[in-house]
C-alpha positions in Angstrom: 61.5 -16.9 0.6 57.9 -16.1 -0.1 58.5 -12.3 0.4 61.5 -12.4 -2.0 59.3 -13.9 -4.8 56.5 -11.4 -4.2 59.1 -8.5 -4.3 60.5 -9.8 -7.6 57.0 -10.2 -9.1 56.1 -6.7 -8.1 59.3 -5.3 -9.6 58.6 -7.1 -12.8 55.1 -5.7 -12.9 56.3 -2.1 -12.2 59.0 -2.5 -14.9 56.4 -3.7 -17.4 54.1 -0.7 -16.6 57.0 1.7 -16.9 58.0 0.3 -20.3 54.3 0.5 -21.5 54.1 4.2 -20.3 57.3 5.0 -22.0 56.1 3.5 -25.3 52.9 5.4 -25.1 54.8 8.7 -24.6 57.0 7.9 -27.6 54.0 7.1 -29.8 52.3 10.4 -28.7 55.4 12.5 -29.5 55.8 10.9 -32.9 52.1 11.5 -33.7 52.3 15.1 -32.5 55.3 15.9 -34.6 54.0 14.3 -37.7 53.3 16.9 -40.4 49.6 17.4 -41.4 48.3 15.4 -44.3 48.7 17.1 -47.7 45.6 16.8 -49.9 45.6 16.8 -53.6 44.9 20.4 -54.7 42.4 19.1 -57.3 40.0 17.8 -54.6 37.5 19.6 -52.4 39.8 18.8 -49.4 42.8 20.3 -51.2 40.9 23.5 -52.0 39.8 23.8 -48.3 43.4 23.2 -47.2 44.7 25.8 -49.6 42.1 28.3 -48.5 42.7 27.9 -44.8 46.5 27.9 -45.2 46.2 31.2 -47.1 44.0 32.6 -44.2 46.5 31.5 -41.6 49.4 33.0 -43.6 47.5 36.3 -43.8 47.3 36.2 -47.6 43.7 37.5 -48.3 44.4 37.7 -52.1 45.4 34.1 -52.3 42.5 33.0 -50.1 40.0 34.8 -52.4 41.3 32.8 -55.3 39.6 29.8 -53.6 36.2 31.5 -53.9 33.7 31.7 -56.8 33.6 35.1 -58.5 30.0 35.5 -57.2 31.2 35.1 -53.6 34.1 37.5 -54.1 31.8 40.1 -55.6 29.3 39.8 -52.8 32.0 40.5 -50.2 33.0 44.1 -50.7 36.2 45.3 -49.0 37.8 43.7 -46.0 35.7 40.8 -44.8 38.0 38.8 -42.6 37.7 38.7 -38.9 40.7 36.4 -38.2 43.3 38.3 -36.3 47.1 38.1 -36.5 48.4 36.5 -33.3 45.7 33.8 -33.3 46.6 30.2 -33.9 44.2 27.9 -35.6 44.0 24.2 -36.3 41.5 23.0 -38.9 40.1 19.4 -39.0 37.9 18.1 -41.7 35.3 16.0 -40.0 33.1 15.1 -43.0 33.4 15.2 -46.8 30.6 14.6 -49.2 30.3 15.3 -52.9 28.6 14.4 -56.1 31.1 15.4 -58.8 30.1 19.0 -59.3 29.2 20.0 -55.7 30.8 19.2 -52.4 30.3 19.9 -48.7 33.0 19.7 -46.1 32.3 19.9 -42.4 35.3 21.4 -40.5 36.1 22.2 -36.9 38.4 25.2 -36.5 40.1 25.3 -33.1 41.3 28.9 -32.5 43.6 29.9 -29.7 44.3 33.6 -29.0 46.3 35.7 -26.5 48.6 34.5 -23.8 48.6 34.3 -20.1 45.5 34.6 -18.0 43.5 36.6 -20.7 44.2 34.1 -23.5 41.7 31.6 -24.5 40.4 29.4 -27.3 37.2 28.4 -29.0 35.9 25.9 -31.5 34.1 27.0 -34.6 32.2 24.4 -36.7 31.6 25.2 -40.3 30.3 23.7 -43.5 32.2 24.6 -46.6 30.1 24.5 -49.8 32.2 24.1 -52.9 31.5 23.9 -56.6 33.6 22.3 -59.3 34.3 24.9 -62.0 36.7 24.3 -64.8 39.4 22.2 -63.2 39.1 23.7 -59.7 37.0 23.4 -56.6 35.8 26.8 -55.3 34.1 27.9 -52.1 30.6 29.3 -53.0 29.2 30.4 -49.7 30.6 32.6 -46.9 32.6 30.6 -44.3 35.1 31.2 -41.5 36.7 33.6 -41.2 34.5 35.7 -43.4 32.2 38.2 -41.6 28.9 37.0 -42.9 27.4 40.4 -42.1 29.9 42.0 -44.6 29.1 39.3 -47.2 25.6 39.2 -48.7 26.2 35.6 -49.9 26.5 34.4 -53.4 23.2 35.8 -54.5 24.4 39.3 -53.6 
């Protein structure tokens, strides 16, 4: 009889572990499929989100509308080094502002290529934004601008 109770107890434990693992998998799938947070466009986070979405969509003209005129003027011609076929995920890790200026730290996770020659890298950036009129605008070169092609806002 003792071995029958031990077998029943071990089956109960295994069942409980199986249910717990199944619940963790369900939670992970739900979190993975959840759409990204949409930030208010009138915030520094919203401006960053709009800028990076334009970059990922390949819309350089739209991306440049998220920059100050001085920054646009200092970057003559094509200044992007983000390539089609790359996938990127952007995560805001810090947001700090004082009403007219803001800084956002972001981590950009870029994946490129497929198969044995594909890869990925993380790029950490700080976006510097200024509040002008009713918009937040990027005022210093940042990913994926080629900083060698942009002389910075001082020109």
